[in-house]
C-alpha positions in Angstrom: -1.8 -25.5 -4.2 0.6 -26.3 -6.9 -0.2 -28.5 -9.9 1.7 -31.5 -8.6 -0.2 -31.5 -5.3 -3.5 -31.3 -7.1 -2.5 -34.3 -9.2 -1.7 -36.5 -6.2 -4.9 -35.3 -4.5 -6.8 -36.4 -7.6 -5.1 -39.8 -7.4 -5.9 -40.2 -3.7 -9.6 -39.5 -4.5 -9.4 -42.3 -7.1 -8.5 -44.6 -4.2 -11.3 -43.3 -2.0 -13.8 -43.8 -4.9 -13.5 -47.5 -4.2 -15.8 -46.9 -1.3 -18.5 -46.5 -3.9 -19.8 -50.1 -4.8 -20.6 -49.1 -8.4 -17.0 -47.9 -8.9 -15.5 -50.9 -7.2 -17.6 -53.4 -9.3 -18.4 -51.6 -12.6 -15.3 -51.1 -14.8 -16.9 -48.6 -17.2 -18.1 -46.3 -14.4 -14.8 -46.7 -12.6 -12.7 -45.6 -15.6 -15.0 -42.5 -16.1 -14.9 -41.7 -12.4 -11.1 -41.8 -12.4 -11.0 -39.5 -15.4 -13.5 -37.1 -13.8 -11.5 -37.0 -10.6 -8.3 -36.2 -12.3 -9.9 -33.5 -14.6 -11.9 -32.1 -11.7 -8.8 -31.8 -9.5 -7.2 -29.6 -12.2 -10.1 -27.8 -13.9 -10.3 -24.6 -11.7 -6.6 -23.8 -12.5 -7.4 -23.5 -16.3 -7.1 -19.7 -15.7 -3.3 -20.3 -15.6 -3.4 -19.8 -19.4 -4.0 -16.1 -18.7 -0.2 -15.9 -18.1 0.1 -16.1 -21.9 -1.7 -12.8 -22.2 0.1 -10.7 -19.5 0.9 -10.6 -15.8 -1.7 -8.0 -15.0 -4.6 -10.1 -16.4 -3.3 -13.2 -14.7 -2.8 -11.5 -11.3 -6.3 -10.0 -11.3 -8.1 -13.2 -12.4 -6.1 -16.2 -11.3 -8.2 -18.2 -8.7 -11.0 -15.8 -9.3 -14.1 -16.7 -11.4 -12.8 -20.3 -12.1 -12.8 -20.9 -8.3 -16.2 -19.3 -7.7 -19.4 -20.9 -6.5 -21.0 -20.9 -10.0 -18.0 -22.6 -11.5 -17.7 -25.1 -8.7 -21.2 -26.2 -9.8 -20.5 -25.9 -13.5 -17.1 -27.7 -13.7 -18.5 -31.2 -12.7 -21.2 -30.9 -15.4 -18.7 -29.7 -18.0 -16.5 -32.7 -17.3 -19.0 -35.4 -16.4 -21.5 -35.0 -19.3 -19.0 -35.6 -22.2 -17.1 -38.3 -20.2 -20.4 -40.2 -19.7 -21.3 -39.9 -23.3 -17.9 -41.1 -24.5 -18.1 -44.3 -22.4 -21.4 -46.1 -22.9 -22.8 -47.8 -19.8 -21.1 -45.5 -17.3 -23.3 -44.1 -14.6 -23.6 -40.3 -15.0 -24.8 -39.6 -11.4 -21.8 -41.3 -9.8 -19.4 -39.7 -12.3 -20.9 -36.3 -11.6 -20.8 -36.7 -7.8 -17.2 -37.8 -7.6 -16.1 -35.0 -10.0 -18.0 -32.5 -7.9 -16.0 -33.7 -4.9 -12.7 -33.3 -6.8 -13.6 -29.7 -7.8 -14.7 -28.8 -4.3 -11.6 -30.2 -2.8 -9.4 -28.2 -5.2 -11.0 -24.9 -4.3 -11.2 -25.8 -0.6 -7.5 -26.5 -0.2 -6.6 -23.4 -2.1 -8.3 -21.3 0.5 -5.6 -22.2 3.0 -2.8 -20.6 1.0 -1.8 -17.0 1.4 -2.8 -16.3 -2.2 -6.4 -17.5 -1.6 -9.3 -17.6 -3.9 -12.5 -15.7 -4.7 -14.5 -18.8 -3.6 -17.4 -16.7 -2.4 -18.3 -15.1 -5.7 -20.9 -14.0 -6.7 -21.8 -13.1 -3.1 -18.5 -11.4 -2.4 -15.4 -10.5 -4.4 -13.3 -10.8 -1.2 -10.2 -13.0 -1.5 -10.4 -15.8 1.0 -6.9 -16.6 2.1 -6.2 -18.2 5.5 -2.4 -18.3 5.0 -1.5 -21.4 6.9 -0.3 -23.7 4.1 2.4 -22.9 1.5 1.5 -23.2 -2.2 3.7 -26.3 -2.2 3.7 -28.1 1.1 6.2 -31.0 1.2 4.4 -32.7 4.1 1.0 -32.7 2.2 2.6 -33.8 -1.0 4.8 -36.4 0.7 2.0 -38.0 2.7 0.0 -38.3 -0.5 2.9 -40.0 -2.3 3.3 -42.4 0.6 -0.4 -43.3 0.6 -0.3 -43.9 -3.2 2.7 -46.1 -2.8 1.0 -48.1 -0.1 -2.0 -48.5 -2.4 0.3 -49.6 -5.3 1.9 -52.2 -3.0 -1.4 -53.7 -2.1 -2.9 -51.8 0.8 -6.7 -51.3 0.8 -7.2 -47.9 -1.1 -10.2 -46.7 1.0 -8.6 -47.3 4.4 -5.3 -45.9 3.2 -6.9 -42.6 2.0 -9.1 -42.3 5.1 -5.9 -42.6 7.3 -4.2 -40.1 5.0 -7.1 -37.6 5.4 -7.1 -38.1 9.2 -3.4 -37.3 9.4 -3.9 -34.2 7.2 -6.7 -32.9 9.4 -4.4 -33.1 12.4 -1.7 -31.4 10.3 -3.9 -28.5 9.4 -5.0 -28.1 13.0 -1.3 -27.9 14.0 -0.6 -25.4 11.3 -3.4 -23.1 12.7 -2.0 -23.5 16.2 1.5 -22.5 15.0 0.2 -19.6 13.1 -1.6 -18.3 16.1 1.5 -18.6 18.2 3.5 -16.7 15.6 0.8 -13.9 15.6 1.0 -13.6 19.3 4.8 -13.4 19.1 4.6 -10.6 16.4 2.1 -8.7 18.6 4.6 -8.8 21.5 7.4 -7.7 19.2 5.4 -4.9 17.5 2.8 -3.9 20.2 1.4 -1.0 18.1 0.8 -3.2 15.0 -2.5 -2.4 13.3 -2.3 -5.0 10.6 -0.3 -8.3 10.6 0.1 -10.6 7.6 1.7 -14.0 8.4 2.5 -16.2 5.4 3.8 -19.7 5.4 7.0 -20.8 3.7 8.1 -24.3 2.5 9.7 -24.8 5.9 7.4 -25.9 8.6 8.5 -23.6 11.4 9.4 -20.5 9.3 6.9 -17.8 8.4 7.1 -14.5 6.5 5.8 -11.5 8.3 4.6 -8.1 7.1 3.1 -5.7 9.6 1.9 -2.1 9.8 1.7 0.3 12.7 0.4 3.9 12.5 3.9 5.1 11.5 5.9 2.2 10.1 5.9 -0.9 7.9 7.8 -3.9 9.3 9.1 -6.9 7.4 10.6 -10.0 9.0 10.5 -13.7 9.6 9.4 -15.9 12.4 10.9 -19.2 13.4 8.5 -20.7 15.9 7.9 -18.0 18.4 11.1 -16.2 17.6 10.5 -13.1 15.5 13.2 -11.2 13.6 12.5 -7.9 12.0 14.7 -7.3 8.9 13.4 -4.0 7.6 11.4 -1.1 9.0 10.0 1.6 6.7 8.3 4.8 7.6 4.7 4.9 6.3 4.1 7.7 3.9 0.9 8.7 2.1 1.4 8.5 -1.6 0.9 11.9 -3.2 -2.4 12.7 -4.7 -1.2 14.4 -7.8 -1.5 14.0 -11.6 1.6 11.8 -11.9 0.3 9.3 -9.4 -3.3 9.4 -10.7 -1.9 8.7 -14.2 0.2 5.8 -12.9 -2.8 4.3 -11.1 -4.8 4.2 -14.3 -2.2 1.7 -15.8 -3.5 -1.9 -15.9 -0.3 -3.3 -14.3 -0.5 -1.0 -11.3 -4.2 -1.6 -10.9 -3.6 -5.3 -10.9 -0.9 -4.9 -8.2 -3.2 -2.8 -6.1 -5.9 -5.4 -6.3 -3.5 -8.1 -5.0 -1.2 -6.4 -2.5 -2.5 -5.3 0.9 0.8 -4.1 2.2 3.2 -2.2 0.0 5.5 0.9 0.0 6.1 3.3 -2.9 8.9 5.1 -4.6 8.8 8.0 -7.1 12.1 8.6 -9.0 13.0 11.2 -11.6 14.9 9.3 -14.3 15.3 12.3 -16.6 13.0 11.7 -19.6 10.5 9.9 -17.4 9.4 9.6 -13.8 9.2 6.2 -12.3 6.4 5.2 -10.0 7.2 2.0 -8.2 5.0 -0.1 -5.8 6.8 -2.8 -3.8 4.9 -5.6 -2.1 6.4 -6.2 1.4 5.1 -9.7 1.9 7.8 -11.5 -0.2 11.2 -10.4 1.0 13.8 -12.8 -0.4 17.6 -12.4 0.2 17.2 -8.6 1.0 15.2 -8.1 -2.2 11.5 -7.5 -2.7 10.7 -9.3 -5.9 7.0 -8.5 -6.4 6.7 -5.0 -7.8 4.7 -2.8 -10.2 6.5 -0.1 -12.1 5.2 2.6 -14.5 7.3 5.2 -16.4 5.5 8.4 -17.2 6.8 11.3 -19.3 6.3 15.0 -18.8 3.2 15.0 -20.9 1.6 12.5 -18.5 1.8 9.6 -20.9 2.6 6.1 -19.6 5.7 5.1 -21.7 6.0 1.5 -20.3 5.0 -0.5 -17.2 5.3 -3.9 -15.7 4.1 -5.9 -12.7 5.3 -9.3 -11.6 8.2 -11.2 -10.0 11.6 -9.7 -10.6 14.8 -10.7 -8.7 17.2 -8.1 -10.1 17.1 -4.5 -11.4 18.7 -5.6 -14.7 15.9 -8.0 -15.4 13.3 -5.3 -14.5 14.9 -2.9 -16.9 14.8 -5.6 -19.6 11.1 -6.3 -18.9 10.3 -2.5 -19.1 12.2 -2.1 -22.3 10.4 -5.1 -23.8 7.1 -3.7 -22.7 8.0 -0.3 -24.3 9.0 -2.0 -27.6 5.7 -4.0 -27.7 3.8 -0.8 -27.0 
């Protein structure tokens, strides 16, 4: 989920924490529990700082180790120990348990996005992504805001948050049901589809679709059970030659390949260099595919420049590649 949603989730947990008699009656413990809940609800996303390094590192690692089982156990200790030492008289056990809940909830809700997490590490490096909730869901964010306003206006915090969670459980069940209906509609539209990826959007009834048959890639949208296919690309095996093998050694392309399950490729001779471009088919936006990986390779099989990330125009992509070349 986005940072704003994790913040309101942390605040809602502060309300739920009043169910703990020690929190409700002990000011010192309450203040530390609140701090632990807010820090715990954000801590796994500390890997966002990897963006400052480069996109390849960020793509390969975001929601990876920081969302793993070892870190789900480590974050509460990293947060609760210093907080309990800073505030004398606070109860460490209660601070740790509530912080543990905040960290677990953060990782748990991220699983429902199409990006997913590596929450099963170290047992599996597989990305767990159920793809039923958009990274920012206005309904989830909005219901949290309404619950927090009710608490602010005098409603009982525990009852308010329990009702909030009951509503959200129903909402998640509905989202799974809608996704299942969309998948059935896609199968009817593309009977020979071998792989179907259905990703949510910010709109409740609208979903992104990327599918593969034995011969073609399909890209479209679904509105409820109505499926519209916008693009159809013939599937082609990427050549196994020195140019492609060189391109696939580049960190930017490796990062893209680790993240993108459905993509098409283009190889273009630009004169002084050949361009190898990989295009993720899951994120079509206004007839453009913004998530790409590009490498420029000269005739001596040297990578002159490369880039991976979100680009919404060719001009911006050229500027990014030029910047990468100047940095190199």
